[in-house]
N, C-alpha and C positions, 0 to 999 in steps of 0.2 A: 298311319304308315301305308305307303303304297307298295304293293307286291308286284313282282314280275309274273308272267304266266307260269303256272305250275303244271309240270308234266308228270305222268305216271308211266314208268316203263318197266318191263320185265325182260331180262336178258337171259337166255338159256345157254348153258355150257354143257356139252356132251361129256359123258364118262364120269361125272361126279368128282372131277379132279380140278376144281377151280384153283388156279395157282397165282392169280393176281396179275396176269399179263396186261389187263386193261388199266391197271392203277396209274401208270405214268400219264396216260391221256386224261383220265378222270381227275388226277391231282392237278394237272395243268388247268383244267376248267375251274376247279375249286380255288386254286391259288390266284388265278387271274380275275376272280370275282365274276366269272361268267355264269356259274350256277352255284346254288347253295343246296346241299342235300338235306331235305326235311325229314325223311324217314327212309330206312333201309332194312330189308328183311331178306334172309337167305332161305330158299325153299329147296329141298332135295327130294327127288323121286328115285327110289331104289329100283333094282332090276325086276322086282315083282310088282311094281306099281304103288308101293307104299310111300306116302308123302309125309315128310317131317319139315317143320318150320323152326328157324332159329333167328332170334333177334340178336343184334350185335353183342349185347352183354352176356348172352348164353354161349358164345363161341369159345373155343380154346384160346388161351392167352396169346399164343403165337399168331393166331388168325386175327384176334382183336387188334393186335399191334399193327397189322397191315392196314386196318380200317381207320385207326386213330387219326392219321394225318388228314383224312377226308373231312373231319369235323362234322360228321353226320349226326344229326339230332335223331334221337329215338323217342318219338312222341306218340306213337300209336295211331297215327293218321291212316296208315295202311291197315285196313280192317279185315276181319276174318273172311268176309265175302270176297274181298280182293284176293286173298291168299288161296281160297278155295278155287276161284276162277283160274288163277295161274296154275295151280296144282293139277287141274283137269287138263290143261293145255300142254303140260310138260310131257316130253317123251320119257319112257322108262330110262333109268340110269343117267339122269341129268341133274344139274344144279341150276337154280335161277337166282339171280340177284334182282330183287324188286325194289325200285327206287321211286321216291316222290321227290322231285327237285324243283326249286324255283329258278327261273331264268332271270337272274339278277341283272344281267345286261339290259333287259328290257324295262326295268322299273323306272329309270330316269326318263326314258322316252314316253312311257305310259303317263307319268306325272305331267310331262310337258303337254301331251295331248289333252289331258283332263284340265289343265290350267288354261288351255286355249278354248275351253268349252267344246272340245271334241269328244267323240265316243267311238268305241270299236263297233263297226258295223258288221264286219265279217272277219272270221279267222279260220283258216283251214290249212292243215298240213298236207302237202302234196306228196304222195309216196314216190320214192326214188324211181321205181320202175315206170311210173307214169311220165316223169320228167325225161327219162332216158328215151322212152318211146316217142315222146313229142319231139325231142331233139333229132332223133333218127328220121322222123317223118319230115321235119323241116329240111334236113340235109338232103333227103332224097327228092324233095320238091324244088330245090334250088336249080335254076337253069344252069347248065354247064357253060362255062366261059370258053370262048374259042381262042 
């Protein structure tokens, strides 16, 4: 089986009041087979800096029902060391959603490359700020038309 690239992300939400505003966009990605959520953990840091971790199955039923449509697998691939790292980076009084997801959209392309005896030579994600700065530099370097 060929897998698409796997990403690990941690999203921080201020105030420990995660209400699910991102679910429509996330559901669209899942329903369109763009991504497949492999693992999902919720980490909370209270106002005093105490960190708690919750797997999906440990959440309240009302919260679990929000996550059900995501078809998230809970397989333990996010390890304690990952959780500790995210917990250290969290601001006090915040909640983090930590996700491991497969970029399903890329699996078919990857398979085609492999079938053509190709290989991935480089892969690097360019941060948005770098792209914005490069585009601004290009725009300022363009000669003004008369």
